[in-house]
N, C-alpha and C positions, 0 to 999 in steps of 0.2 A: 891049082897051078892058079889060073890062069886069073880067078877068083882073086886069089892072093894077092896076086900082081894088082887087078883093078883097086881094090882096096888098099895099096901103099902106092898107087896113081894119085887116087883121093886124099890120100895123105899130102903127101907130097904136093899135090897144088891147096890145101888149104892153110899151108904151111908156110907157103911164099904168096898165096894170097894176105893171111895175117901179118908178116914182114913190109909188104908195100903196103898196107892200111896203117901197121908200125911208123916208116917214115915216112908216112903221109902227114897224118900226123906230127911227127915228130916237126914238119921246116912248116906244119901251120903256126905250130907251139913255136917257135922262134922267128918268125915271120910277125908273130903278132907282142915277141919281145917277153912273152913270159917266166922270162930262165930255170922251168924247166930243164932240168937235164931226162938224161935217156930213161931213167930209174927211178926219177918222182914221176912222167909221165905213165910209166909202165902200172908204179901206184895207183894212179888218178884215174889209168885206167882200167885198172882190179876193182878201183874203188867202184865207180860206174856201173860195170855190168855185175858187180855186187846188190845195184839197186840204190845208192847212193843219189840222192842229186845233185848234177851236176852245177849246174846253177849253187846252191847250198856251197858245194867244194869249191865252185872259181869263188867263192864271197869271203871266205877262210882263208884260202890263196893271197890275196888283196888285200886281208887284213892282215896276215902276216907278213906279208913283204913291208907292207909300212911301220907294221909296228920296227922290222929290222934297219929300215932304211930314215924312220923317228931313234934307236937306238943309237946308228953311227953317227947321225945327225950332234949329235949330242956327245960325243970324242971330243 
């Protein structure tokens, strides 16, 4: 029983730590004016955790943002 409680407490701490880290990353993304919402940021985090190069991912986002901006200016 004590082992189960310790395991449960550890999982709760890990979940809380992950939430705090996500909130920090969301604040950084907002401060940097990335236009990423919570879902998009989650996708980016998962991609990076899966081995995607963060610099390459950032370049893709900048490129897409520029394309959308150019498209909106043409309207």
